[in-house]
C-alpha angles and dihedrals in degrees: 000000000000091000092047089052092050091051092052092047093052090050091052092050090051091054091048092055092049092048089047091053091050089048092050091048090053091046091053091050091049091050090055090049091051092050090052091050091049093057107098115244123246120266138198126232124196114214145152095294099042129270131334128194115215124192115224123322112327114240101176108053131173116201123200104191133062095229089049091056090058091047091055093047092050089055094050097258119129111199123228088218137015141169117264118262116257092239106016128190117268108276093015139086091222142060117283092244093059107026095102091054090049098056108139096016116132116236110227103191126280130301091263096040112037121188104227095185091056091049093049092050090059092059094216123190092212136027122195119193144143133263092215092057107028111021093123092060100041095108093050091049091048090055089058095048142333104296131205122192131199115214106237147343112238135096112332100063090166092074090059091045091056091052091049092053090052092048091052092047088237103116094140092052090047092051090053093053092049093046091054092049093047090050091055089049092051091049094050090047091053094046096046094061112161090006086079088078088065106116107230119207121196125200130176126197119212130182094264106017146014126243132206107208120222133192100288093071135094094260091037094060095048091049089050093048089053092044102242115158122243130208111268092250092053096041091095133121093237137094109249149323116240098223135213123183089275089066095057091104086060088063094065120115142141086267129011123210117190134180134183131220102223115146117199113295094015115113105166094088092050091049089049089050092053092049093051096045090054094048111118091228091054092043087055093062111116092230090052094047090051094049092245094135124106135180115224136182114286090207094055099037098043126344105058091048096185140116095266091053088044091059091046087051088055088051088057093050091051090050093049100039110020107035099052 
């Protein structure tokens, strides 16, 4: 009886091992199935150059506009490559207000002169650019990786931001960033009260000319969203007026903000700024005579053009209108 029992036990153990092997095999097969199901499906993005299909959520992104760089950072995406900022901080390829976040990111040329070899070497799985700046090299970029282009780079920066969120497969994160910004705008609008009637004039000094900025600009769109008034000459749905001395009266406002495009090592724009500020016609503007003229950061008020700069722009408005 003892021997018979041992034999039965041995047979039972053999069957258990076989069943266990079958169970393990099924488990492995199931794991593979789950892995496949966990992989995000492809999605298609409509953009300025057509449609682009992207597999999964991109992890190695190259961004070819300054405002796009800020969009990525705001959504928690650090690009592997990005175009250099127009007026970078000393010792960096990028603006002072983002240089810490861009540590380790490869510079791939500038918006108007992209380095294709540098981009290809990064082996990206998504490239985001702009038709206005890079239309001629779209096909070359698209051969490196799926490429999505915004249409232009003027006033309504939020349209581009929405496209970038779709391209990154991060629409929820993008909506949160915009909701937070809009909440700040609403708060400033409420707190500003009667100060919203202040007519804000915006001037930009360049190396060889001066611009009066209108409503279809980065600063113009934010001021309009808040509800600040603009001088009649600047309350126009256009980009800018290239001004000569005869246009100085159109620079008048209750308050004048000016900024100067002067990358490191370039002094012509600063010299031009000084010349204009000292001009008797400019000195005769009511805002200038009243001391209501302020120099602000060109990167924040214009050149960067992204959501991080937009929030810093709001910081400036709070300082000038709510903290006095």
